[in-house]
C-alpha positions in Angstrom: -35.4 17.6 -148.7 -36.4 14.8 -151.1 -39.5 12.9 -150.5 -38.9 9.6 -148.6 -41.5 6.9 -148.2 -42.1 6.8 -144.4 -42.7 3.1 -144.5 -39.5 2.4 -146.4 -37.5 4.6 -144.0 -39.6 3.9 -140.8 -36.6 3.0 -138.8 -35.2 6.5 -139.3 -38.4 8.4 -138.3 -38.9 10.2 -135.0 -40.6 7.7 -132.7 -43.3 10.3 -131.9 -44.6 9.8 -135.5 -45.1 6.1 -135.2 -48.4 6.0 -133.4 -50.1 7.7 -136.3 -48.7 5.1 -138.7 -49.8 2.3 -136.5 -53.3 3.7 -136.2 -53.4 4.2 -140.0 -52.7 0.5 -140.5 -55.2 -0.6 -137.8 -57.9 1.8 -139.0 -57.5 0.7 -142.6 -58.0 -2.9 -141.5 -61.3 -1.9 -139.9 -62.5 -0.1 -143.0 -65.1 -2.5 -144.6 -64.4 -1.4 -148.1 -60.7 -2.0 -147.8 -60.9 -5.1 -145.6 -63.2 -6.6 -148.2 -60.4 -6.6 -150.8 -58.4 -8.9 -148.5 -61.3 -11.3 -147.9 -61.9 -11.3 -151.7 -58.6 -12.9 -152.6 -58.6 -15.2 -149.5 -61.9 -16.6 -150.7 -60.3 -17.4 -154.1 -57.2 -19.2 -152.8 -58.9 -22.4 -151.5 -56.4 -22.6 -148.7 -55.8 -25.9 -146.8 -57.3 -25.6 -143.4 -53.9 -26.0 -141.8 -51.9 -24.0 -144.3 -48.6 -22.3 -143.3 -48.7 -18.6 -144.3 -46.1 -15.9 -144.5 -46.9 -12.2 -144.8 -43.9 -10.1 -145.8 -44.1 -6.5 -144.5 -46.9 -7.4 -142.1 -47.0 -4.0 -140.3 -49.1 -4.3 -137.2 -50.3 -7.8 -138.2 -53.9 -6.6 -138.8 -54.4 -8.7 -141.9 -53.0 -11.9 -140.4 -55.4 -11.4 -137.4 -58.3 -11.3 -139.9 -57.1 -14.5 -141.4 -56.6 -16.2 -138.1 -60.2 -15.3 -137.0 -61.7 -17.1 -140.0 -63.6 -20.2 -138.9 -62.4 -22.2 -141.9 -58.7 -21.6 -141.1 -56.7 -23.3 -138.3 -53.2 -22.9 -139.7 -50.1 -21.0 -138.7 -49.2 -17.5 -139.8 -45.8 -15.8 -139.7 -45.4 -12.1 -140.2 -42.2 -10.2 -140.7 -41.6 -6.5 -140.9 -38.4 -4.4 -140.8 -39.8 -2.1 -138.1 -39.3 -3.3 -134.6 -42.1 -0.9 -133.5 -44.6 -2.5 -135.9 -43.5 -6.0 -134.8 -44.0 -5.1 -131.2 -47.4 -3.7 -131.9 -48.3 -6.8 -133.9 -47.4 -9.1 -131.0 -49.4 -6.9 -128.6 -52.5 -6.9 -130.7 -52.3 -10.7 -131.3 -51.9 -11.2 -127.5 -54.9 -9.0 -126.8 -57.0 -11.1 -129.2 -55.6 -14.4 -127.8 -54.2 -15.3 -131.2 -50.6 -15.3 -130.3 -50.4 -19.1 -130.2 -51.0 -19.1 -134.0 -49.5 -15.8 -135.1 -45.7 -15.3 -134.9 -44.0 -12.0 -135.7 -40.4 -11.2 -136.2 -38.2 -8.4 -137.5 -37.0 -9.3 -141.0 -35.9 -7.9 -144.3 -38.2 -8.6 -147.3 -35.1 -8.4 -149.5 -33.4 -11.3 -147.7 -36.0 -13.7 -146.2 -34.5 -15.9 -143.5 -36.5 -19.0 -144.1 -35.7 -22.4 -145.8 -36.8 -22.8 -149.4 -40.4 -24.1 -149.9 -41.5 -23.3 -146.4 -44.9 -21.8 -146.9 -48.2 -22.7 -148.7 -49.0 -19.0 -149.2 -46.8 -15.9 -149.2 -48.5 -12.5 -149.1 -47.3 -9.0 -149.8 -50.3 -6.8 -148.9 -49.6 -3.2 -149.7 -45.9 -3.8 -149.2 -44.3 -4.1 -152.7 -45.0 -0.3 -153.3 -42.6 0.6 -150.4 -39.5 -1.6 -150.8 -36.2 -0.7 -152.3 -36.0 -3.5 -154.9 -39.4 -5.0 -155.8 -38.0 -7.6 -158.1 -35.6 -8.9 -155.5 -38.4 -9.1 -153.0 -40.6 -11.0 -155.4 -37.8 -13.5 -156.0 -37.4 -14.0 -152.2 -41.1 -14.6 -151.8 -41.1 -17.1 -154.7 -38.2 -19.0 -153.1 -39.9 -19.6 -149.8 -43.2 -20.7 -151.4 -43.6 -24.4 -151.9 -44.0 -25.8 -155.5 -47.7 -25.3 -156.3 -48.1 -22.8 -153.5 -49.4 -19.3 -153.9 -47.7 -15.9 -154.0 -50.2 -13.0 -153.7 -49.2 -9.4 -154.5 -51.9 -6.8 -153.5 -51.2 -3.1 -153.8 -52.3 0.2 -155.3 -51.5 1.9 -158.5 -50.8 5.2 -156.7 -50.5 7.2 -160.0 -54.3 6.8 -160.0 -54.7 8.3 -156.5 -56.9 11.4 -156.7 -58.8 13.7 -154.5 -61.3 16.2 -155.7 -60.2 19.8 -155.3 -61.7 23.0 -156.7 -58.3 24.1 -158.2 -57.8 21.1 -160.6 -54.2 22.1 -161.3 -53.1 22.2 -157.6 -55.3 19.2 -156.9 -53.3 17.2 -159.5 -50.0 18.4 -158.0 -51.2 17.3 -154.5 -52.2 13.9 -155.9 -48.7 13.4 -157.3 -47.1 14.8 -154.2 -49.0 12.3 -152.0 -47.9 9.4 -154.2 -44.3 10.6 -154.3 -44.0 11.3 -150.6 -45.7 8.1 -149.5 -44.7 5.3 -151.9 -41.2 4.3 -153.1 -42.8 2.5 -156.1 -46.1 4.1 -156.9 -46.5 2.4 -160.3 -45.0 -1.0 -159.4 -48.3 -3.0 -160.0 -47.9 -2.2 -163.7 -44.6 -4.2 -163.7 -45.5 -7.3 -161.7 -46.9 -9.4 -164.6 -43.6 -9.3 -166.5 -41.6 -10.0 -163.3 -43.4 -13.2 -162.4 -42.0 -15.6 -165.0 -38.5 -14.5 -164.0 -38.9 -16.2 -160.6 -40.8 -19.3 -161.6 -44.2 -17.9 -160.9 -47.3 -18.5 -163.1 -50.1 -15.9 -163.0 -53.2 -17.8 -162.0 -55.6 -14.9 -161.5 -55.6 -11.2 -161.5 -58.1 -8.3 -161.2 -58.5 -4.7 -160.3 -60.7 -2.8 -157.9 -61.4 0.9 -157.6 -61.5 2.0 -154.0 -63.8 5.1 -154.1 -65.4 7.2 -151.4 -68.0 9.8 -152.4 -69.8 12.1 -150.0 -67.9 11.1 -146.9 -64.5 9.7 -146.3 -63.0 7.1 -144.0 -60.1 5.3 -145.8 -59.1 8.4 -147.7 -59.6 10.7 -144.7 -57.1 8.7 -142.7 -54.8 8.6 -145.7 -54.8 12.4 -146.1 -54.4 13.1 -142.4 -51.6 10.6 -142.1 -49.5 11.4 -145.2 -50.1 15.1 -146.0 -47.6 16.0 -143.3 -44.9 14.0 -145.2 -45.6 16.2 -148.2 -44.9 19.2 -146.1 -41.8 17.8 -144.5 -40.3 16.9 -147.9 -41.0 20.4 -149.2 -42.6 19.0 -152.2 -45.3 21.7 -152.1 -45.7 24.8 -149.9 -46.8 23.9 -146.4 -49.6 26.5 -146.3 -51.0 25.2 -149.6 -51.0 21.7 -148.2 -52.9 22.9 -145.1 -55.5 24.6 -147.3 -55.9 21.4 -149.3 -56.4 19.3 -146.2 -58.9 21.8 -144.8 -60.8 21.6 -148.0 -61.0 17.8 -147.8 -62.3 18.1 -144.2 -65.0 20.6 -145.3 -66.0 18.4 -148.2 -66.5 15.5 -145.8 -68.5 17.6 -143.4 -70.8 18.9 -146.3 -71.2 15.5 -148.0 -69.3 16.6 -151.2 -66.1 14.6 -150.7 -64.5 12.5 -153.5 -61.4 10.4 -153.6 -60.3 7.3 -155.5 -57.5 4.9 -156.2 -57.1 1.7 -158.2 -55.9 -1.5 -156.5 -54.8 -4.7 -158.1 -54.5 -8.3 -157.0 -52.2 -10.9 -158.5 -52.4 -14.5 -157.5 -49.4 -16.5 -158.8 -48.5 -20.1 -158.4 -44.9 -21.4 -158.0 -44.2 -23.9 -160.8 
């Protein structure tokens, strides 16, 4: 069986696997290290207080809820995702936090956005572009619904840089590659974004990189390993027993304070000309 990005093909997954993916997205949003990267680019956008914002591939809506809770923002947020399960979860979480009046979620395809041109002040793809079928098409759709002068933000990882420490360096590298292959449709897409932008009338305004690193103990990368290592096994990319041994080694490293994992993430803020 070939590796298939679970987020790209989420509508074909066994429904019993979806709670783990939902918890992964929610847990990631609670992680201070990772959540800080979202706040970092929000702080640089200088958004109007009543901006209209679209998140493409919103998952459970965790990032939009963070935005809606900011005291300096009273605008409207729209999130779309191609998973009805994620959209249902997003609506439920927003309702629980009494944010449903300002957050709106719908099932939609990032490759064919069903909004009028120039509808939004800000369009976000937060760890989404790595999962889609055609990143360039998605970027063009995002640009088309941003107003002139509005912002398009692409935030994602360069998953070819994803790495976990493992005593057998050879197998450790194989596992790093297998995780990236089994989890992301486009693990190197962030290297391509700068040359895509001008094609769609987007001007790069700001860009930077951040290394997400956990040493000693793990939270973000613990959840990542526990959630996605099973997809490496299901795809048959590596022997199941070897993957189990690798996962056990990561758990032991965390318990003993010797854990190490890292990945590079990049943020591009572009303006529609």
